[in-house]
gemmi code that builds the backbone of each chain (N, CA, C; Angstrom):
import gemmi

chains = {
    "A": [
        ("UNK", (-17.702, 6.520, -48.131), (-16.721, 7.633, -48.499), (-17.328, 8.549, -49.519)),
        ("UNK", (-17.118, 9.825, -49.275), (-17.598, 10.791, -50.261), (-16.591, 10.964, -51.433)),
        ("UNK", (-17.007, 11.798, -52.375), (-16.089, 11.993, -53.534), (-14.858, 12.866, -53.227)),
        ("UNK", (-15.042, 13.777, -52.222), (-13.993, 14.724, -52.039), (-12.670, 14.133, -51.547)),
        ("UNK", (-12.659, 13.135, -50.584), (-11.384, 12.519, -50.241), (-10.689, 11.843, -51.414)),
        ("UNK", (-11.469, 11.206, -52.311), (-10.831, 10.541, -53.467), (-10.163, 11.580, -54.338)),
        ("UNK", (-10.769, 12.763, -54.531), (-10.187, 13.804, -55.328), (-8.881, 14.284, -54.709)),
        ("UNK", (-8.929, 14.396, -53.350), (-7.795, 14.827, -52.634), (-6.612, 13.827, -52.824)),
        ("UNK", (-6.942, 12.529, -52.773), (-5.930, 11.516, -52.993), (-5.356, 11.577, -54.414)),
        ("UNK", (-6.236, 11.878, -55.324), (-5.806, 12.023, -56.705), (-4.825, 13.144, -56.777)),
        ("UNK", (-5.044, 14.221, -56.121), (-4.174, 15.389, -56.099), (-2.790, 14.998, -55.496)),
        ("UNK", (-2.861, 14.268, -54.362), (-1.593, 13.804, -53.722), (-0.817, 12.884, -54.640)),
        ("UNK", (-1.542, 11.978, -55.324), (-0.887, 11.086, -56.233), (-0.128, 11.819, -57.348)),
        ("UNK", (-0.857, 12.830, -57.886), (-0.238, 13.657, -58.950), (1.001, 14.373, -58.383)),
        ("UNK", (0.867, 14.885, -57.204), (1.966, 15.640, -56.586), (3.203, 14.730, -56.412)),
        ("UNK", (2.932, 13.497, -55.973), (4.022, 12.509, -55.766), (4.715, 12.209, -57.073)),
        ("UNK", (3.911, 12.079, -58.112), (4.478, 11.730, -59.437), (5.293, 12.919, -59.970)),
        ("UNK", (4.756, 14.171, -59.793), (5.473, 15.348, -60.252), (6.802, 15.490, -59.509)),
        ("UNK", (6.795, 15.204, -58.206), (8.005, 15.321, -57.418), (9.011, 14.275, -57.808)),
        ("UNK", (8.566, 13.080, -58.114), (9.500, 11.958, -58.537), (10.158, 12.387, -59.859)),
        ("UNK", (9.340, 12.903, -60.782), (9.850, 13.324, -62.083), (10.906, 14.456, -61.882)),
        ("UNK", (10.557, 15.407, -61.036), (11.397, 16.517, -60.771), (12.765, 16.074, -60.149)),
        ("UNK", (12.673, 15.086, -59.215), (13.828, 14.596, -58.554), (14.785, 13.939, -59.610)),
        ("UNK", (14.250, 13.160, -60.509), (15.074, 12.425, -61.500), (15.627, 13.471, -62.520)),
        ("UNK", (14.858, 14.552, -62.831), (15.405, 15.540, -63.725), (16.623, 16.233, -63.077)),
        ("UNK", (16.495, 16.559, -61.759), (17.602, 17.145, -61.059), (18.817, 16.233, -61.068)),
        ("UNK", (18.568, 14.980, -60.780), (19.614, 13.934, -60.829), (20.337, 13.886, -62.183)),
        ("UNK", (19.500, 13.879, -63.240), (20.071, 13.807, -64.597), (20.949, 15.036, -64.864)),
        ("UNK", (20.468, 16.169, -64.472), (21.187, 17.396, -64.697), (22.502, 17.402, -63.930)),
        ("UNK", (22.448, 16.855, -62.685), (23.687, 16.873, -61.904), (24.668, 15.842, -62.540)),
        ("UNK", (24.206, 14.737, -62.955), (25.060, 13.655, -63.515), (25.696, 14.125, -64.787)),
        ("UNK", (24.962, 14.909, -65.601), (25.486, 15.368, -66.868), (26.436, 16.581, -66.695)),
        ("UNK", (26.047, 17.548, -65.846), (26.791, 18.781, -65.772), (28.019, 18.716, -64.868)),
        ("UNK", (27.836, 18.121, -63.661), (28.886, 18.167, -62.650), (30.244, 17.540, -63.153)),
        ("UNK", (30.246, 16.313, -63.695), (31.493, 15.760, -64.118), (32.220, 16.666, -65.132)),
        ("UNK", (31.516, 17.234, -66.033), (32.130, 18.096, -67.021), (32.821, 19.270, -66.378)),
        ("UNK", (32.082, 19.920, -65.422), (32.637, 21.055, -64.666), (33.870, 20.662, -63.899)),
        ("UNK", (33.781, 19.505, -63.202), (34.891, 19.010, -62.447), (36.118, 18.751, -63.320)),
        ("UNK", (35.884, 18.071, -64.455), (37.008, 17.787, -65.366), (37.605, 19.069, -65.904)),
        ("UNK", (36.811, 20.060, -66.208), (37.341, 21.291, -66.726), (38.203, 22.032, -65.708)),
        ("UNK", (37.641, 22.052, -64.460), (38.423, 22.734, -63.412), (39.737, 21.980, -63.033)),
        ("UNK", (39.722, 20.664, -63.166), (40.947, 19.883, -62.935), (41.995, 20.189, -64.045)),
        ("UNK", (41.442, 20.224, -65.298), (42.369, 20.461, -66.436), (42.978, 21.882, -66.398)),
        ("UNK", (42.124, 22.816, -65.802), (42.635, 24.208, -65.657), (43.493, 24.345, -64.412)),
        ("UNK", (43.416, 23.372, -63.560), (44.179, 23.460, -62.230), (43.610, 24.472, -61.286)),
        ("UNK", (42.317, 24.767, -61.451), (41.702, 25.796, -60.592), (40.961, 25.084, -59.411)),
        ("UNK", (41.596, 25.215, -58.204), (41.059, 24.522, -57.036), (39.706, 25.146, -56.576)),
        ("UNK", (39.642, 26.457, -56.635), (38.362, 27.148, -56.176), (37.174, 26.746, -57.064)),
        ("UNK", (37.384, 26.598, -58.350), (36.319, 26.214, -59.287), (35.928, 24.799, -59.004)),
        ("UNK", (36.994, 23.922, -58.718), (36.692, 22.526, -58.397), (35.822, 22.428, -57.118)),
        ("UNK", (36.126, 23.221, -56.147), (35.299, 23.202, -54.887), (33.891, 23.673, -55.163)),
        ("UNK", (33.763, 24.691, -55.988), (32.396, 25.198, -56.412), (31.578, 24.139, -57.056)),
        ("UNK", (32.209, 23.376, -58.018), (31.506, 22.343, -58.697), (31.136, 21.180, -57.779)),
        ("UNK", (32.028, 20.875, -56.803), (31.690, 19.878, -55.845), (30.480, 20.253, -54.984)),
        ("UNK", (30.489, 21.592, -54.616), (29.315, 22.056, -53.817), (28.045, 22.042, -54.583)),
        ("UNK", (28.169, 22.367, -55.921), (27.015, 22.283, -56.799), (26.463, 20.895, -56.864)),
        ("UNK", (27.325, 19.881, -56.995), (26.973, 18.504, -57.077), (26.307, 18.076, -55.801)),
        ("UNK", (26.906, 18.407, -54.652), (26.380, 18.001, -53.383), (24.978, 18.598, -53.108)),
        ("UNK", (24.788, 19.954, -53.458), (23.500, 20.540, -53.220), (22.415, 19.932, -54.103)),
        ("UNK", (22.869, 19.617, -55.382), (21.904, 18.955, -56.341), (21.506, 17.572, -55.797)),
        ("UNK", (22.473, 16.933, -55.238), (22.191, 15.582, -54.648), (21.191, 15.617, -53.461)),
        ("UNK", (21.395, 16.708, -52.644), (20.492, 16.920, -51.526), (19.072, 17.202, -51.978)),
        ("UNK", (18.974, 17.996, -53.037), (17.627, 18.341, -53.621), (16.981, 17.049, -54.097)),
        ("UNK", (17.790, 16.293, -54.846), (17.328, 14.974, -55.320), (16.756, 14.093, -54.247)),
        ("UNK", (17.562, 13.931, -53.202), (17.167, 13.010, -52.087), (15.897, 13.597, -51.382)),
        ("UNK", (15.842, 14.949, -51.200), (14.705, 15.504, -50.499), (13.378, 15.312, -51.324)),
        ("UNK", (13.471, 15.616, -52.590), (12.330, 15.472, -53.475), (11.822, 14.010, -53.515)),
        ("UNK", (12.818, 13.086, -53.629), (12.437, 11.651, -53.688), (11.855, 11.204, -52.377)),
        ("UNK", (12.422, 11.690, -51.252), (11.918, 11.303, -49.918), (10.490, 11.705, -49.711)),
        ("UNK", (10.186, 12.945, -50.113), (8.769, 13.474, -49.986), (7.807, 12.695, -50.846)),
        ("UNK", (8.225, 12.477, -52.137), (7.362, 11.768, -53.054), (7.137, 10.290, -52.567)),
        ("UNK", (8.171, 9.657, -52.104), (7.955, 8.267, -51.674), (7.157, 8.226, -50.364)),
        ("UNK", (7.327, 9.219, -49.520), (6.545, 9.274, -48.244), (5.050, 9.388, -48.599)),
        ("UNK", (4.735, 10.305, -49.564), (3.335, 10.432, -49.961), (2.782, 9.123, -50.442)),
        ("UNK", (3.565, 8.418, -51.248), (3.089, 7.180, -51.860), (2.874, 6.115, -50.746)),
        ("UNK", (3.832, 6.114, -49.800), (3.655, 5.144, -48.689), (2.460, 5.438, -47.838)),
        ("UNK", (2.223, 6.705, -47.537), (1.051, 7.091, -46.748), (-0.198, 6.741, -47.473)),
        ("UNK", (-0.249, 6.948, -48.737), (-1.490, 6.653, -49.528), (-1.677, 5.073, -49.574)),
        ("UNK", (-0.569, 4.384, -49.679), (-0.681, 2.902, -49.678), (-1.198, 2.386, -48.363)),
        ("UNK", (-0.677, 2.978, -47.241), (-1.128, 2.544, -45.917), (-2.611, 2.827, -45.762)),
        ("UNK", (-3.036, 4.068, -46.243), (-4.438, 4.443, -46.143), (-5.326, 3.482, -46.865)),
        ("UNK", (-4.872, 3.154, -48.103), (-5.669, 2.230, -48.963), (-5.737, 0.841, -48.263)),
        ("UNK", (-4.647, 0.381, -47.735), (-4.570, -0.872, -46.973), (-5.533, -0.899, -45.805)),
        ("UNK", (-5.535, 0.181, -45.022), (-6.391, 0.288, -43.841), (-7.815, 0.214, -44.251)),
        ("UNK", (-8.207, 0.916, -45.365), (-9.552, 0.945, -45.888), (-10.012, -0.476, -46.255)),
        ("UNK", (-9.055, -1.173, -46.959), (-9.427, -2.492, -47.456), (-9.519, -3.461, -46.279)),
        ("UNK", (-8.576, -3.374, -45.278), (-8.619, -4.323, -44.190), (-9.829, -4.092, -43.335)),
        ("UNK", (-10.280, -2.799, -43.157), (-11.533, -2.515, -42.447), (-12.662, -3.169, -43.145)),
        ("UNK", (-12.712, -3.130, -44.469), (-13.790, -3.700, -45.260), (-13.857, -5.202, -45.041)),
        ("UNK", (-12.618, -5.788, -45.133), (-12.525, -7.288, -44.973), (-12.951, -7.691, -43.553)),
        ("UNK", (-12.520, -6.920, -42.589), (-12.909, -7.188, -41.193), (-14.377, -7.104, -40.956)),
        ("UNK", (-14.995, -6.114, -41.593), (-16.530, -5.998, -41.486), (-17.169, -7.193, -42.081)),
        ("UNK", (-16.687, -7.603, -43.293), (-17.261, -8.757, -43.912), (-17.097, -10.087, -43.130)),
        ("UNK", (-15.934, -10.177, -42.551), (-15.657, -11.379, -41.707), (-16.527, -11.412, -40.509)),
        ("UNK", (-16.732, -10.207, -39.846), (-17.562, -10.177, -38.719), (-18.993, -10.548, -38.998)),
        ("UNK", (-19.517, -10.045, -40.184), (-20.857, -10.397, -40.640), (-20.946, -11.927, -40.884)),
        ("UNK", (-19.979, -12.434, -41.537), (-19.929, -13.849, -41.851), (-19.933, -14.718, -40.552)),
        ("UNK", (-19.125, -14.247, -39.612), (-19.021, -14.989, -38.350), (-20.383, -15.000, -37.609)),
        ("UNK", (-21.027, -13.845, -37.670), (-22.357, -13.695, -37.003), (-23.354, -14.636, -37.638)),
        ("UNK", (-23.307, -14.744, -39.033), (-24.190, -15.613, -39.789), (-23.940, -17.094, -39.352)),
        ("UNK", (-22.601, -17.455, -39.313), (-22.272, -18.849, -38.908), (-22.817, -19.157, -37.548)),
        ("UNK", (-22.637, -18.188, -36.601), (-23.104, -18.379, -35.242), (-24.615, -18.599, -35.221)),
        ("UNK", (-25.305, -17.747, -36.024), (-26.778, -17.854, -36.036), (-27.211, -19.204, -36.576)),
        ("UNK", (-26.482, -19.662, -37.647), (-26.847, -21.015, -38.213), (-26.591, -22.115, -37.234)),
        ("UNK", (-25.444, -21.983, -36.502), (-25.073, -23.074, -35.516), (-26.146, -23.072, -34.474)),
        ("UNK", (-26.566, -21.919, -34.054), (-27.599, -21.763, -33.008), (-28.891, -22.471, -33.458)),
        ("UNK", (-29.273, -22.197, -34.725), (-30.505, -22.806, -35.285), (-30.386, -24.278, -35.280)),
        ("UNK", (-29.233, -24.828, -35.751), (-29.054, -26.283, -35.838), (-29.166, -26.932, -34.421)),
        ("UNK", (-28.512, -26.291, -33.508), (-28.497, -26.813, -32.127), (-29.944, -26.823, -31.559)),
        ("UNK", (-30.725, -25.782, -31.850), (-32.122, -25.684, -31.434), (-32.917, -26.746, -32.037)),
        ("UNK", (-32.717, -27.068, -33.331), (-33.470, -28.101, -34.069), (-33.235, -29.447, -33.480)),
        ("UNK", (-31.946, -29.737, -33.208), (-31.529, -31.021, -32.627), (-32.078, -31.242, -31.215)),
    ],
    "B": [
        ("UNK", (-19.574, 29.865, -7.228), (-18.567, 30.746, -6.752), (-17.324, 30.818, -7.672)),
        ("UNK", (-16.978, 29.527, -8.101), (-15.814, 29.458, -9.030), (-16.071, 30.162, -10.339)),
        ("UNK", (-17.358, 30.073, -10.795), (-17.692, 30.761, -12.012), (-17.570, 32.267, -11.904)),
        ("UNK", (-17.992, 32.761, -10.653), (-17.887, 34.161, -10.372), (-16.436, 34.634, -10.403)),
        ("UNK", (-15.575, 33.847, -9.782), (-14.132, 34.145, -9.745), (-13.513, 34.175, -11.169)),
        ("UNK", (-13.921, 33.116, -11.879), (-13.415, 33.071, -13.271), (-13.864, 34.269, -14.091)),
        ("UNK", (-15.077, 34.666, -13.878), (-15.638, 35.792, -14.597), (-14.870, 37.060, -14.222)),
        ("UNK", (-14.488, 37.150, -12.906), (-13.748, 38.312, -12.462), (-12.330, 38.326, -13.077)),
        ("UNK", (-11.714, 37.141, -13.208), (-10.406, 37.062, -13.735), (-10.379, 37.274, -15.250)),
        ("UNK", (-11.417, 36.815, -15.911), (-11.471, 36.962, -17.376), (-12.751, 37.714, -17.733)),
        ("UNK", (-12.641, 39.055, -17.711), (-13.844, 39.855, -18.006), (-14.352, 39.659, -19.462)),
        ("UNK", (-13.470, 39.372, -20.350), (-13.916, 39.166, -21.735), (-13.948, 37.623, -21.969)),
        ("UNK", (-14.869, 37.162, -22.792), (-14.971, 35.761, -22.993), (-13.633, 35.204, -23.624)),
        ("UNK", (-13.150, 34.074, -23.069), (-11.930, 33.429, -23.570), (-12.304, 32.454, -24.686)),
        ("UNK", (-11.695, 32.527, -25.778), (-11.950, 31.571, -26.852), (-11.398, 30.224, -26.524)),
        ("UNK", (-12.199, 29.248, -26.544), (-11.734, 27.849, -26.236), (-11.971, 26.972, -27.448)),
        ("UNK", (-11.028, 26.047, -27.690), (-11.200, 25.144, -28.749), (-11.960, 23.908, -28.218)),
        ("UNK", (-12.714, 23.234, -29.121), (-13.362, 21.978, -28.631), (-12.259, 20.982, -28.334)),
        ("UNK", (-12.471, 20.177, -27.326), (-11.427, 19.161, -26.933), (-11.178, 18.189, -28.033)),
        ("UNK", (-9.958, 17.687, -28.100), (-9.593, 16.756, -29.184), (-10.244, 15.364, -29.028)),
        ("UNK", (-10.662, 15.118, -27.768), (-11.384, 13.845, -27.487), (-12.736, 13.804, -28.241)),
        ("UNK", (-13.248, 14.974, -28.564), (-14.515, 15.034, -29.244), (-14.478, 14.822, -30.699)),
        ("UNK", (-13.260, 14.606, -31.267), (-13.121, 14.384, -32.721), (-13.843, 13.072, -33.020)),
        ("UNK", (-14.742, 13.137, -34.081), (-15.507, 11.934, -34.393), (-14.720, 10.923, -35.194)),
        ("UNK", (-15.204, 9.713, -35.189), (-14.540, 8.593, -35.947), (-14.561, 8.907, -37.400)),
        ("UNK", (-15.601, 9.548, -37.849), (-15.675, 9.878, -39.287), (-14.629, 10.888, -39.738)),
        ("UNK", (-14.412, 11.861, -38.834), (-13.343, 12.853, -39.134), (-12.010, 12.216, -39.253)),
        ("UNK", (-11.761, 11.251, -38.373), (-10.491, 10.519, -38.351), (-10.355, 9.660, -39.619)),
        ("UNK", (-11.471, 8.962, -39.926), (-11.410, 8.070, -41.092), (-11.182, 8.826, -42.420)),
        ("UNK", (-11.810, 9.997, -42.554), (-11.734, 10.724, -43.786), (-10.410, 11.535, -43.883)),
        ("UNK", (-9.824, 11.876, -42.730), (-8.742, 12.771, -42.724), (-7.362, 12.164, -42.411)),
        ("UNK", (-7.329, 10.824, -42.306), (-6.089, 10.196, -41.826), (-4.861, 10.497, -42.807)),
        ("UNK", (-5.173, 10.314, -44.090), (-3.998, 10.476, -45.029), (-3.560, 11.921, -45.038)),
        ("UNK", (-4.504, 12.843, -45.090), (-4.173, 14.271, -45.174), (-3.425, 14.692, -43.864)),
        ("UNK", (-3.828, 14.104, -42.751), (-3.178, 14.435, -41.472), (-1.746, 13.976, -41.466)),
        ("UNK", (-1.484, 12.767, -42.053), (-0.162, 12.202, -42.098), (0.717, 12.993, -43.067)),
        ("UNK", (0.180, 13.380, -44.226), (0.939, 14.147, -45.213), (1.362, 15.473, -44.688)),
        ("UNK", (0.605, 16.018, -43.727), (0.890, 17.357, -43.194), (2.270, 17.465, -42.542)),
        ("UNK", (2.863, 16.356, -42.156), (4.157, 16.322, -41.582), (5.329, 16.415, -42.496)),
        ("UNK", (4.997, 16.313, -43.814), (6.041, 16.404, -44.806), (6.318, 17.892, -45.119)),
        ("UNK", (7.538, 18.282, -45.403), (7.853, 19.693, -45.447), (6.973, 20.506, -46.451)),
        ("UNK", (6.232, 21.438, -45.900), (5.412, 22.342, -46.700), (4.064, 21.791, -47.017)),
        ("UNK", (3.759, 20.523, -46.786), (2.523, 19.944, -47.240), (1.350, 20.118, -46.240)),
        ("UNK", (1.612, 20.820, -45.126), (0.563, 21.075, -44.176), (-0.543, 21.936, -44.822)),
        ("UNK", (-0.128, 22.669, -45.868), (-1.062, 23.527, -46.561), (-2.214, 22.798, -47.179)),
        ("UNK", (-1.892, 21.605, -47.697), (-2.930, 20.754, -48.364), (-4.056, 20.433, -47.382)),
        ("UNK", (-3.610, 20.014, -46.175), (-4.506, 19.686, -45.093), (-5.421, 20.892, -44.717)),
        ("UNK", (-4.727, 22.035, -44.516), (-5.440, 23.209, -44.025), (-6.409, 23.756, -45.107)),
        ("UNK", (-6.058, 23.637, -46.357), (-6.878, 24.178, -47.420), (-7.968, 23.174, -47.871)),
        ("UNK", (-7.623, 21.907, -47.848), (-8.580, 20.912, -48.345), (-9.638, 20.497, -47.308)),
        ("UNK", (-9.243, 20.445, -46.056), (-10.216, 20.030, -45.078), (-10.173, 20.980, -43.900)),
        ("UNK", (-10.612, 22.227, -44.119), (-10.532, 23.251, -42.965), (-11.472, 22.935, -41.836)),
        ("UNK", (-12.475, 22.119, -42.058), (-13.474, 21.841, -40.961), (-13.136, 20.521, -40.259)),
        ("UNK", (-12.270, 19.738, -40.770), (-11.952, 18.479, -40.113), (-10.946, 18.793, -39.013)),
        ("UNK", (-11.369, 18.537, -37.807), (-10.567, 18.906, -36.615), (-9.307, 17.976, -36.459)),
        ("UNK", (-9.438, 16.797, -36.953), (-8.278, 15.872, -36.856), (-7.205, 16.328, -37.808)),
        ("UNK", (-7.579, 16.664, -39.035), (-6.577, 17.168, -40.007), (-5.990, 18.484, -39.533)),
        ("UNK", (-6.859, 19.327, -38.979), (-6.368, 20.677, -38.544), (-5.351, 20.556, -37.385)),
        ("UNK", (-5.646, 19.614, -36.454), (-4.699, 19.306, -35.365), (-3.350, 18.978, -35.871)),
        ("UNK", (-3.289, 17.984, -36.803), (-1.988, 17.520, -37.328), (-1.379, 18.553, -38.308)),
        ("UNK", (-2.198, 19.278, -39.050), (-1.663, 20.297, -39.912), (-0.976, 21.422, -39.101)),
        ("UNK", (-1.595, 21.750, -37.983), (-1.026, 22.817, -37.161), (0.359, 22.352, -36.627)),
        ("UNK", (0.406, 21.137, -36.199), (1.674, 20.562, -35.743), (2.741, 20.485, -36.864)),
        ("UNK", (2.172, 20.172, -38.087), (3.068, 20.130, -39.287), (3.633, 21.493, -39.579)),
        ("UNK", (2.787, 22.517, -39.391), (3.203, 23.879, -39.672), (4.342, 24.305, -38.656)),
        ("UNK", (4.142, 23.968, -37.433), (5.131, 24.281, -36.390), (6.463, 23.557, -36.674)),
        ("UNK", (6.337, 22.327, -37.083), (7.507, 21.497, -37.400), (8.236, 22.124, -38.606)),
        ("UNK", (7.474, 22.573, -39.598), (8.114, 23.203, -40.765), (8.807, 24.501, -40.401)),
        ("UNK", (8.194, 25.308, -39.487), (8.827, 26.541, -39.045), (10.091, 26.261, -38.231)),
        ("UNK", (10.021, 25.177, -37.445), (11.206, 24.835, -36.655), (12.312, 24.306, -37.583)),
        ("UNK", (11.967, 23.627, -38.660), (12.999, 23.207, -39.624), (13.674, 24.399, -40.277)),
        ("UNK", (12.788, 25.392, -40.630), (13.302, 26.597, -41.286), (14.259, 27.308, -40.281)),
        ("UNK", (13.843, 27.420, -39.025), (14.657, 28.085, -37.974), (15.991, 27.340, -37.821)),
        ("UNK", (15.863, 26.012, -37.870), (17.098, 25.184, -37.748), (18.115, 25.399, -38.900)),
        ("UNK", (17.442, 25.543, -40.102), (18.361, 25.744, -41.255), (19.088, 27.137, -41.139)),
        ("UNK", (18.333, 28.124, -40.646), (18.940, 29.458, -40.461), (20.041, 29.405, -39.408)),
        ("UNK", (19.753, 28.614, -38.337), (20.784, 28.508, -37.260), (22.012, 27.820, -37.763)),
        ("UNK", (21.811, 26.786, -38.659), (23.009, 26.085, -39.221), (23.777, 27.044, -40.113)),
        ("UNK", (23.039, 27.869, -40.894), (23.766, 28.792, -41.783), (24.555, 29.824, -40.965)),
        ("UNK", (23.951, 30.262, -39.806), (24.691, 31.201, -38.984), (26.019, 30.558, -38.381)),
        ("UNK", (25.818, 29.252, -37.916), (27.000, 28.564, -37.358), (27.992, 28.361, -38.458)),
        ("UNK", (27.583, 28.096, -39.706), (28.509, 27.852, -40.810), (29.298, 29.162, -41.115)),
        ("UNK", (28.562, 30.239, -40.997), (29.170, 31.575, -41.294), (30.109, 32.082, -40.265)),
        ("UNK", (29.877, 31.657, -39.028), (30.764, 32.171, -37.942), (31.723, 31.082, -37.458)),
        ("UNK", (31.290, 30.061, -36.812), (32.147, 28.960, -36.323), (32.749, 28.148, -37.484)),
        ("UNK", (32.049, 28.104, -38.561), (32.479, 27.307, -39.728), (33.781, 27.776, -40.350)),
        ("UNK", (34.190, 29.034, -40.010), (35.475, 29.576, -40.548), (36.677, 28.953, -39.790)),
        ("UNK", (36.463, 28.389, -38.615), (37.606, 27.726, -37.900), (37.930, 26.475, -38.690)),
        ("UNK", (39.210, 26.291, -39.033), (39.615, 25.224, -39.949), (39.012, 23.851, -39.731)),
        ("UNK", (39.260, 23.165, -38.638), (38.724, 21.817, -38.509), (37.537, 21.740, -37.565)),
        ("UNK", (37.628, 22.382, -36.438), (36.551, 22.371, -35.458), (35.195, 22.940, -35.978)),
        ("UNK", (35.372, 24.012, -36.804), (34.176, 24.662, -37.351), (33.412, 23.736, -38.281)),
        ("UNK", (34.144, 23.048, -39.121), (33.504, 22.136, -40.134), (32.844, 20.979, -39.386)),
        ("UNK", (33.540, 20.487, -38.354), (33.007, 19.295, -37.639), (31.811, 19.727, -36.837)),
        ("UNK", (31.841, 20.902, -36.191), (30.660, 21.413, -35.475), (29.470, 21.553, -36.412)),
        ("UNK", (29.647, 22.174, -37.523), (28.596, 22.355, -38.458), (27.988, 21.025, -38.941)),
        ("UNK", (28.856, 20.072, -39.233), (28.349, 18.757, -39.708), (27.611, 18.084, -38.584)),
        ("UNK", (28.090, 18.078, -37.379), (27.396, 17.426, -36.261), (26.075, 18.073, -36.023)),
        ("UNK", (26.063, 19.436, -36.006), (24.798, 20.125, -35.815), (23.755, 19.823, -36.857)),
        ("UNK", (24.254, 19.800, -38.140), (23.318, 19.515, -39.199), (22.744, 18.104, -39.065)),
        ("UNK", (23.621, 17.171, -38.781), (23.144, 15.769, -38.599), (22.158, 15.652, -37.452)),
        ("UNK", (22.511, 16.266, -36.357), (21.612, 16.149, -35.112), (20.250, 16.763, -35.421)),
        ("UNK", (20.283, 17.915, -36.031), (19.002, 18.564, -36.306), (18.178, 17.780, -37.298)),
        ("UNK", (18.877, 17.263, -38.366), (18.217, 16.463, -39.404), (17.560, 15.233, -38.808)),
        ("UNK", (18.288, 14.523, -37.921), (17.733, 13.299, -37.314), (16.551, 13.626, -36.365)),
        ("UNK", (16.710, 14.784, -35.679), (15.632, 15.174, -34.718), (14.357, 15.490, -35.502)),
        ("UNK", (14.471, 16.242, -36.564), (13.263, 16.582, -37.298), (12.668, 15.387, -38.045)),
        ("UNK", (13.554, 14.526, -38.542), (13.102, 13.334, -39.164), (12.310, 12.444, -38.162)),
        ("UNK", (12.840, 12.343, -36.960), (12.149, 11.518, -35.936), (10.827, 12.118, -35.602)),
        ("UNK", (10.799, 13.503, -35.439), (9.500, 14.163, -35.134), (8.505, 13.912, -36.225)),
        ("UNK", (8.962, 14.012, -37.493), (8.014, 13.837, -38.606), (7.525, 12.372, -38.649)),
        ("UNK", (8.395, 11.448, -38.454), (7.969, 10.048, -38.542), (7.002, 9.736, -37.395)),
        ("UNK", (7.267, 10.249, -36.266), (6.394, 10.059, -35.035), (5.003, 10.652, -35.356)),
        ("UNK", (4.991, 11.842, -35.919), (3.707, 12.516, -36.242), (2.969, 11.684, -37.279)),
        ("UNK", (3.676, 11.270, -38.295), (3.010, 10.475, -39.422), (2.420, 9.180, -38.855)),
        ("UNK", (3.188, 8.504, -38.018), (2.728, 7.195, -37.463), (1.496, 7.429, -36.600)),
        ("UNK", (1.495, 8.518, -35.777), (0.346, 8.771, -34.853), (-0.844, 9.192, -35.722)),
        ("UNK", (-0.645, 9.954, -36.769), (-1.789, 10.385, -37.640), (-2.398, 9.199, -38.346)),
        ("UNK", (-1.559, 8.287, -38.835), (-2.030, 7.138, -39.541), (-2.802, 6.185, -38.627)),
        ("UNK", (-2.378, 6.106, -37.351), (-3.104, 5.262, -36.393), (-4.345, 5.988, -35.825)),
        ("UNK", (-4.651, 7.221, -36.253), (-5.843, 7.912, -35.818), (-5.748, 8.477, -34.441)),
        ("UNK", (-4.528, 8.783, -33.992), (-4.411, 9.361, -32.660), (-4.047, 10.913, -32.685)),
        ("UNK", (-4.498, 11.577, -31.681), (-4.141, 13.021, -31.614), (-3.117, 13.188, -30.522)),
        ("UNK", (-1.914, 12.912, -30.814), (-0.818, 13.037, -29.808), (0.050, 14.235, -30.060)),
        ("UNK", (0.332, 14.985, -29.049), (1.212, 16.181, -29.294), (2.626, 15.775, -29.379)),
        ("UNK", (3.367, 16.361, -30.291), (4.819, 16.159, -30.375), (5.423, 16.993, -29.232)),
        ("UNK", (6.299, 16.479, -28.415), (6.859, 17.236, -27.294), (7.334, 18.571, -27.733)),
        ("UNK", (7.055, 19.582, -26.953), (7.443, 21.017, -27.185), (6.697, 21.635, -28.346)),
        ("UNK", (6.774, 20.982, -29.594), (6.130, 21.572, -30.745), (4.631, 21.540, -30.635)),
        ("UNK", (4.062, 20.522, -30.000), (2.621, 20.405, -29.810), (2.083, 21.541, -28.978)),
        ("UNK", (2.864, 21.968, -27.927), (2.409, 23.054, -27.056), (2.294, 24.367, -27.832)),
        ("UNK", (3.322, 24.553, -28.711), (3.322, 25.799, -29.504), (2.130, 25.754, -30.477)),
        ("UNK", (1.942, 24.546, -31.111), (0.851, 24.411, -32.081), (-0.505, 24.676, -31.441)),
        ("UNK", (-0.679, 24.253, -30.190), (-1.957, 24.518, -29.506), (-2.266, 26.001, -29.356)),
        ("UNK", (-1.235, 26.796, -29.230), (-1.471, 28.230, -29.027), (-1.698, 28.985, -30.331)),
        ("UNK", (-1.479, 28.287, -31.456), (-1.641, 28.992, -32.744), (-3.049, 29.127, -33.158)),
        ("UNK", (-3.439, 30.201, -33.794), (-4.777, 30.426, -34.259), (-4.844, 30.138, -35.761)),
        ("UNK", (-4.746, 28.902, -36.116), (-4.845, 28.531, -37.546), (-6.066, 27.707, -37.770)),
    ],
}
model = gemmi.Model(1)
for chain_id, residues in chains.items():
    chain = gemmi.Chain(chain_id)
    for i, (resn, *xyz) in enumerate(residues, 1):
        res = gemmi.Residue()
        res.name, res.seqid = resn, gemmi.SeqId(i, " ")
        for name, pos in zip(("N", "CA", "C"), xyz):
            atom = gemmi.Atom()
            atom.name, atom.element = name, gemmi.Element(name[0])
            atom.pos, atom.b_iso = gemmi.Position(*pos), 0.0
            res.add_atom(atom)
        chain.add_residue(res)
    model.add_chain(chain)
structure = gemmi.Structure()
structure.add_model(model)
structure.setup_entities()
C-alpha cells in the first residue's frame, strides 16, 4: 500500500469526527432552545409560534440524524476496509503456512 | 465491411471508455473505501478529486453523483408537492408524508446497494441511475 490511500483515510476519519461533533452540537442546540421556545409560545397562547418551534425542532432533529448517519457510515466503511485488509493478510499468511506444511509432509513421506 | 459501415455512420471518432472489466485488482484494492464513501450524500467529490485516475473509484463516484442529483431532484419534487397538494387538509399531508418516506427508503436502498457492491469490489450499475451515470463525462 502506498502512502496516498492512508492519507485519504486520515482525511475521511477527520471528516467523520467533525460530522459527529457537528451533529451533537446541533442536538445540544435543539435540546436547549426548542423547549424554551415551546414553553414561551404555550404561555403566550400563540399557536402559530408553537407550530414554528415544533418545525424548528423537527428540522434540527433531521439535520442531527443526517449528520450522524453520514459520520457513522464513513466509520463503518473504514472499519470494513481495515478488516478486509487484515483478513487478506491473514489469509496470505495461512496459505504460505499451509504450503510449508505440505512441503514438510511431502519431505517426510519421501524420506520414509 | 462492418468497419466501413461504421465509419460511414460515424464520420468523427466516437469517444469510448475502457471497459469496466479491464479494471485492475490493484485499482479495486486501493479504491474500495473511496468508492463506497462516494454513495454518501455529497462525498462523491472526495473520490473524484482524490483518485481521478482510478477507474473503479470514478465508476462509483459517477454513480454517487447521479444518486446525489436524484436525491436533490426528489427533495425539490417533495417541496413542490408540499406547496401544492400539501394545502389540502388531510390528504395533502398524508400524500406528502408517504412520498417523502417512499423516496427516502428508495434512495437509502440505492445507497446501501452501491456501498455493498463497492466494498465487495464489484462494478455493478444501479438500475436506471447507472445508465445515466454511464453517459456522463466526469
